[in-house]
C-alpha positions as CSV (number, residue, x, y, z in Angstrom):
1,M,17.1,58.6,41.7
2,Q,16.1,56.3,38.8
3,K,12.5,55.3,38.6
4,E,11.9,51.6,38.8
5,Q,10.7,50.3,35.4
6,P,7.3,48.5,35.7
7,K,7.5,44.8,34.9
8,K,5.9,43.6,31.7
9,Q,2.9,41.4,32.2
10,E,2.6,38.2,30.0
11,P,-0.5,38.4,27.9
12,V,-3.2,35.9,28.8
13,T,-4.0,33.7,25.9
14,G,-7.1,31.7,26.1
15,K,-7.9,28.9,28.5
16,P,-5.0,27.7,30.6
17,K,-3.8,24.2,29.8
18,S,-3.7,21.4,32.4
19,S,-0.3,20.4,33.5
20,L,-0.6,17.0,31.8
21,M,-1.7,18.5,28.5
22,Q,1.0,21.1,28.7
23,W,3.6,18.4,29.4
24,L,2.5,16.3,26.4
25,D,2.1,19.4,24.1
26,E,5.7,20.4,24.8
27,R,7.0,17.0,23.8
28,Y,4.7,15.9,21.0
29,N,3.1,19.1,19.6
30,L,-0.4,17.9,20.1
31,S,-1.8,21.3,19.0
32,A,-0.8,20.4,15.4
33,L,-2.8,17.2,15.7
34,R,-5.8,19.1,17.1
35,E,-5.7,21.5,14.2
36,F,-5.5,18.6,11.7
37,A,-8.5,16.9,13.4
38,K,-10.5,20.2,13.2
39,K,-9.9,20.6,9.5
40,K,-10.5,17.0,8.5
41,S,-14.0,16.2,7.2
42,V,-16.0,13.3,5.8
43,P,-18.4,13.7,2.7
44,K,-22.0,13.5,3.7
45,F,-24.3,11.7,1.3
46,R,-26.7,8.7,1.3
47,E,-23.9,6.1,1.1
48,T,-21.9,7.6,4.0
49,I,-22.9,4.6,6.2
50,W,-20.5,2.4,4.2
51,Y,-17.5,4.4,5.5
52,Y,-18.1,2.9,9.0
53,F,-17.4,-0.7,8.1
54,G,-13.6,-0.2,8.0
55,G,-13.7,1.1,11.6
56,I,-15.9,-1.9,12.6
57,A,-13.3,-4.3,11.2
58,L,-10.6,-2.5,13.1
59,L,-12.6,-2.8,16.3
60,L,-13.2,-6.5,15.8
61,F,-9.4,-7.0,15.1
62,V,-8.7,-5.4,18.5
63,V,-11.2,-7.7,20.1
64,Q,-9.5,-10.6,18.4
65,V,-6.1,-9.6,19.8
66,I,-7.4,-9.2,23.4
67,T,-9.4,-12.4,23.5
68,G,-6.6,-14.3,21.7
69,I,-4.1,-13.3,24.3
70,L,-6.4,-14.4,27.1
71,L,-7.0,-17.8,25.4
72,L,-3.2,-18.2,24.8
73,M,-2.7,-18.3,28.6
74,Y,-4.4,-21.7,28.8
75,Y,-4.3,-23.1,25.3
76,K,-1.7,-25.8,24.5
77,G,-1.0,-26.2,20.8
78,T,0.0,-29.9,20.7
79,E,-1.9,-32.9,19.3
80,D,-2.1,-34.7,22.7
81,I,-3.7,-31.9,24.8
82,A,-5.0,-29.2,22.4
83,Y,-8.6,-30.5,22.7
84,E,-8.3,-31.0,26.4
85,S,-6.9,-27.5,26.9
86,V,-9.9,-26.0,25.0
87,R,-12.3,-28.1,27.0
88,F,-10.6,-26.9,30.2
89,I,-11.1,-23.3,29.1
90,D,-14.8,-23.9,28.5
91,A,-15.4,-25.8,31.7
92,K,-13.0,-24.7,34.3
93,V,-11.7,-21.2,33.5
94,N,-13.9,-18.4,34.8
95,F,-15.8,-17.0,31.7
96,G,-13.5,-19.1,29.5
97,W,-16.4,-20.3,27.4
98,L,-17.5,-16.7,26.9
99,I,-14.0,-15.5,25.9
100,R,-13.7,-18.3,23.4
101,S,-17.1,-17.7,22.0
102,V,-16.4,-13.9,21.6
103,H,-13.1,-14.8,19.9
104,S,-14.8,-17.1,17.4
105,W,-17.7,-14.8,16.6
106,S,-15.6,-11.7,16.3
107,A,-13.3,-13.5,13.8
108,N,-16.3,-14.2,11.6
109,L,-17.8,-10.7,12.0
110,M,-14.4,-9.2,11.2
111,I,-14.2,-11.1,7.9
112,L,-17.8,-10.1,7.1
113,S,-17.1,-6.4,7.9
114,I,-14.0,-6.5,5.6
115,V,-16.0,-8.1,2.8
116,I,-18.7,-5.5,3.1
117,H,-16.1,-2.8,3.2
118,M,-14.4,-4.2,0.1
119,F,-17.6,-4.2,-1.9
120,S,-18.5,-0.7,-0.7
121,V,-15.1,0.6,-1.8
122,Y,-15.6,-1.2,-5.2
123,F,-19.1,0.2,-5.8
124,L,-18.0,3.7,-4.8
125,K,-15.1,3.4,-7.2
126,A,-12.7,4.3,-4.4
127,F,-10.0,2.1,-5.9
128,R,-9.3,4.5,-8.7
129,K,-6.3,6.9,-8.9
130,P,-4.7,7.9,-6.6
131,R,-6.0,5.2,-4.2
132,E,-4.7,2.0,-5.9
133,L,-2.3,1.1,-3.1
134,T,-5.1,1.6,-0.5
135,W,-7.2,-1.0,-2.5
136,Y,-4.3,-3.5,-2.7
137,T,-3.5,-3.3,1.0
138,G,-7.2,-3.7,1.7
139,I,-7.3,-6.9,-0.4
140,A,-4.2,-8.1,1.4
141,L,-6.0,-7.6,4.8
142,L,-9.0,-9.6,3.6
143,L,-6.8,-12.5,2.4
144,I,-4.8,-12.5,5.6
145,S,-8.1,-12.4,7.6
146,M,-9.4,-15.5,5.8
147,A,-6.0,-17.2,6.4
148,F,-6.5,-16.3,10.1
149,G,-9.9,-18.0,10.1
150,F,-8.7,-21.0,8.3
151,S,-5.7,-21.6,10.6
152,G,-7.7,-20.9,13.7
153,Y,-10.4,-23.3,12.8
154,L,-8.1,-26.3,13.4
155,L,-6.7,-25.2,16.8
156,P,-9.5,-26.8,19.0
157,W,-8.5,-30.1,17.3
158,N,-12.1,-31.3,17.1
159,E,-13.6,-33.7,14.6
160,L,-15.3,-31.1,12.4
161,A,-12.2,-28.9,12.2
162,Y,-9.9,-31.8,11.5
163,F,-11.8,-33.1,8.4
164,A,-12.6,-29.6,7.2
165,T,-8.9,-28.8,7.2
166,K,-8.2,-32.0,5.4
167,V,-10.7,-31.1,2.7
168,G,-9.4,-27.5,2.4
169,T,-5.8,-28.5,2.2
170,D,-6.6,-31.2,-0.4
171,I,-8.1,-28.5,-2.6
172,V,-5.0,-26.4,-2.2
173,G,-2.9,-29.4,-3.2
174,Q,-4.7,-29.4,-6.6
175,V,-3.3,-26.0,-7.6
176,P,-1.1,-26.6,-10.7
177,F,2.7,-26.5,-10.3
178,V,2.8,-25.3,-6.7
179,G,0.0,-27.4,-5.1
180,K,2.2,-30.2,-3.8
181,F,4.6,-27.7,-2.3
182,M,1.9,-25.7,-0.6
183,L,0.2,-28.8,0.7
184,T,3.4,-30.1,2.3
185,L,4.2,-26.6,3.7
186,M,0.7,-26.3,5.3
187,R,0.4,-29.8,6.6
188,G,4.1,-30.3,7.6
189,G,3.9,-33.7,5.8
190,E,1.6,-35.8,3.6
191,D,-1.4,-35.8,6.0
192,V,-3.1,-33.7,8.6
193,T,-1.3,-34.5,11.8
194,G,0.1,-32.9,15.0
195,A,2.7,-31.3,12.8
196,T,-0.1,-29.5,11.0
197,L,-1.6,-28.3,14.2
198,S,1.8,-26.9,15.4
199,R,2.2,-25.1,12.1
200,F,-1.3,-23.7,12.1
201,F,-0.8,-22.6,15.7
202,G,2.4,-20.7,14.7
203,F,0.8,-19.2,11.7
204,H,-2.2,-18.1,13.7
205,V,-0.5,-16.5,16.7
206,A,2.8,-15.2,15.2
207,L,3.1,-15.0,11.4
208,F,-0.3,-13.8,10.3
209,P,-0.7,-11.1,13.1
210,G,2.7,-9.6,12.2
211,I,1.9,-9.5,8.5
212,F,-1.6,-8.2,9.2
213,V,-0.3,-5.3,11.4
214,I,2.2,-4.2,8.7
215,F,-0.6,-4.0,6.0
216,L,-3.0,-2.4,8.4
217,T,-0.5,0.3,9.3
218,L,0.1,1.0,5.6
219,H,-3.6,1.0,4.9
220,L,-4.3,3.5,7.6
221,L,-1.4,5.7,6.6
222,F,-2.6,5.8,3.0
223,I,-6.1,6.8,4.1
224,Q,-4.8,9.5,6.4
225,R,-2.5,10.9,3.7
226,Q,-5.0,10.9,0.9
227,G,-8.2,11.5,2.9
228,I,-11.5,9.7,2.6
229,S,-12.6,9.1,-1.0
230,E,-15.4,11.1,-2.6
231,P,-17.9,9.5,-5.0
232,D,-17.9,10.8,-8.5
233,D,-21.4,12.4,-8.4
234,W,-20.6,14.1,-5.1
235,A,-17.3,15.4,-6.3
236,Q,-18.9,16.9,-9.4
237,K,-21.2,19.1,-7.3
238,E,-20.6,22.8,-6.7
239,E,-18.8,23.6,-3.5
240,K,-21.9,25.2,-1.9
241,E,-23.9,22.0,-2.6
242,K,-21.3,19.7,-0.9
243,K,-22.2,18.7,2.6
244,T,-19.5,17.3,5.0
245,I,-19.3,16.0,8.5
246,P,-16.4,17.2,10.7
247,F,-14.2,14.2,11.4
248,F,-13.8,15.2,15.0
249,P,-15.9,15.0,17.0
250,N,-19.0,14.3,14.8
251,F,-17.8,11.4,12.7
252,V,-15.8,9.9,15.6
253,L,-18.7,10.0,18.0
254,R,-21.0,8.3,15.4
255,E,-18.3,5.7,14.9
256,L,-18.1,5.1,18.6
257,L,-21.9,4.7,18.8
258,I,-21.7,2.1,16.0
259,W,-18.9,0.3,17.8
260,L,-21.1,0.1,20.9
261,I,-23.9,-1.5,18.8
262,V,-21.4,-4.0,17.4
263,I,-20.1,-4.9,20.8
264,N,-23.7,-5.5,22.0
265,I,-24.4,-7.7,18.9
266,L,-21.2,-9.6,19.5
267,A,-22.1,-10.1,23.2
268,I,-25.6,-11.4,22.3
269,L,-24.2,-13.9,19.8
270,A,-21.5,-15.1,22.2
271,V,-23.9,-15.6,25.1
272,Y,-26.9,-17.1,23.3
273,F,-25.1,-18.9,20.6
274,P,-21.9,-20.1,22.2
275,W,-19.3,-21.8,20.0
276,E,-19.5,-25.5,20.4
277,L,-16.5,-27.7,20.8
278,G,-17.7,-31.1,19.5
279,N,-15.8,-34.3,19.7
280,K,-12.0,-34.8,19.7
281,A,-10.4,-35.4,16.3
282,D,-9.6,-39.0,15.4
283,S,-7.7,-39.6,12.2
284,F,-8.9,-43.2,12.1
285,A,-12.6,-42.4,12.4
286,P,-14.7,-41.9,9.2
287,A,-15.5,-38.4,8.2
288,P,-18.8,-37.2,9.6
289,Q,-21.6,-36.2,7.3
290,G,-21.9,-32.6,6.1
291,I,-18.3,-31.5,6.3
292,K,-18.1,-27.9,5.1
293,P,-15.5,-25.1,5.2
294,E,-16.2,-21.8,6.9
295,W,-19.0,-19.6,5.4
296,Y,-16.7,-17.4,3.4
297,F,-15.4,-20.4,1.4
298,L,-18.8,-22.0,1.0
299,F,-19.7,-20.6,-2.5
300,M,-16.4,-21.9,-3.9
301,F,-17.0,-25.3,-2.2
302,Q,-20.5,-25.5,-3.6
303,V,-19.4,-24.6,-7.2
304,L,-16.6,-27.2,-7.1
305,K,-19.2,-29.9,-6.3
306,Y,-21.1,-29.1,-9.5
307,I,-18.0,-29.5,-11.7
308,P,-17.6,-32.9,-13.4
309,G,-14.7,-35.1,-12.4
310,K,-13.2,-34.8,-15.9
311,I,-13.4,-32.1,-18.5
312,W,-11.5,-32.8,-21.7
313,M,-9.2,-35.2,-19.9
314,I,-8.4,-32.6,-17.2
315,N,-9.3,-32.9,-13.6
316,G,-12.5,-30.8,-13.1
317,E,-11.3,-29.6,-9.7
318,I,-8.2,-28.1,-11.3
319,I,-10.4,-26.2,-13.8
320,G,-12.5,-24.9,-10.9
321,I,-9.5,-23.7,-9.0
322,L,-8.0,-22.0,-12.1
323,F,-11.4,-20.3,-12.7
324,F,-11.6,-18.9,-9.1
325,G,-7.9,-18.0,-9.3
326,L,-8.3,-16.0,-12.5
327,A,-11.5,-14.4,-11.3
328,G,-9.8,-13.4,-8.0
329,L,-6.8,-12.0,-9.9
330,L,-9.0,-9.8,-12.1
331,W,-10.8,-8.6,-9.0
332,I,-7.6,-7.6,-7.3
333,I,-6.2,-5.7,-10.3
334,V,-9.4,-3.9,-11.1
335,P,-7.6,-0.5,-10.9
336,F,-5.5,-1.6,-13.8
337,W,-8.2,-2.8,-16.2
338,D,-10.7,-0.2,-15.1
339,V,-8.6,2.6,-16.8
340,K,-8.6,0.6,-20.1
341,L,-12.4,0.8,-20.4
342,K,-14.1,3.5,-22.5
343,P,-15.1,6.5,-20.4
344,G,-18.8,6.1,-21.2
345,Y,-18.9,2.5,-20.1
346,R,-16.5,2.6,-17.1
347,N,-19.1,3.0,-14.3
348,R,-21.7,0.7,-15.8
349,V,-19.2,-2.1,-16.4
350,I,-17.8,-1.8,-12.9
351,T,-21.3,-1.7,-11.3
352,Y,-22.8,-4.5,-13.2
353,T,-19.7,-6.7,-12.8
354,G,-19.8,-6.1,-9.0
355,L,-23.5,-6.8,-8.8
356,G,-23.1,-10.1,-10.8
357,I,-20.2,-11.3,-8.5
358,L,-22.1,-10.3,-5.3
359,A,-25.2,-12.2,-6.5
360,F,-23.1,-15.2,-7.5
361,I,-21.5,-15.4,-4.0
362,I,-24.8,-14.9,-2.2
363,V,-26.8,-17.5,-4.2
364,F,-24.2,-20.3,-4.0
365,T,-23.6,-19.6,-0.3
366,I,-27.3,-20.0,0.4
367,I,-27.5,-23.2,-1.7
368,A,-24.6,-24.6,0.3
369,F,-26.4,-23.8,3.5
370,I,-29.6,-25.3,2.3
371,A,-27.9,-28.4,0.8
372,G,-26.6,-29.3,4.3
């Protein structure tokens, strides 16, 4: 008789997986993602706090999407009933006033977060090779966010938004060569009318979100592919002197804690400083006193007020627009002209230029607020 061969026992390997995790792992190879997360780290130094503002902007964009969808269920983007629909949201819809206030405050905080993130990237020199495209996509996200704010400002169709949009589009119309075309494209005609409202509504809920998501995806892919930037002084240290934070769970948990703080700040602002609606827009009424653009355009608005009407037979407003256009272009292409500087002067020129621009923006924004 042949002896029965003993069955081979499968070796026990670690902790058994749950059925759900095993099902997902078989299809999406999550173990590779877990290994990647374990190996990924973030440089730890005194400026590490600035790394969190990109995540804050992402959180606020998600808040914008969620609250925007909720508002879209009741908002009507036509000249006749846009104002009434917003007033209905504020007065009749349960917590409608809160959702609208959260949407408005999160829009402003998102732009502020992106601006802070942009300056932190600039001062940390994270725009240099090989991260030029990360810088360009980040600039695109800032510009689209400002366009978001500008287009959304008109949607309540109230008095302040109407005349502020009129002033803002008038300035755009002064841009040489393309100003008239851009003015007509934005307004849908010669003046701010219901056609302008319809166009801004389409821009705000369809065009800008689609473009924003494309650039956001590219931006995040570039960061994941190249890793988080390392400052020059940190990178020059010996390996044993470099301190890092594991991305998961340490950095992620800290980011979640900061997100919780931001959500609380947003809730406090929305509850205690609700976004006012004001009076309905009337194109035949005179413009109210103190018409201003949103805060992120204030410094430009204030500077344009100081420029004389005529400079060497040229419209002063056109010269101001050209000045800001050229300055903005130089800021965007900083990775290009940065490499042209002498090595001994590169960091100093970049730092002092950034400090000068930041001081300029802050000073003229404060003056615009004080001037009323």
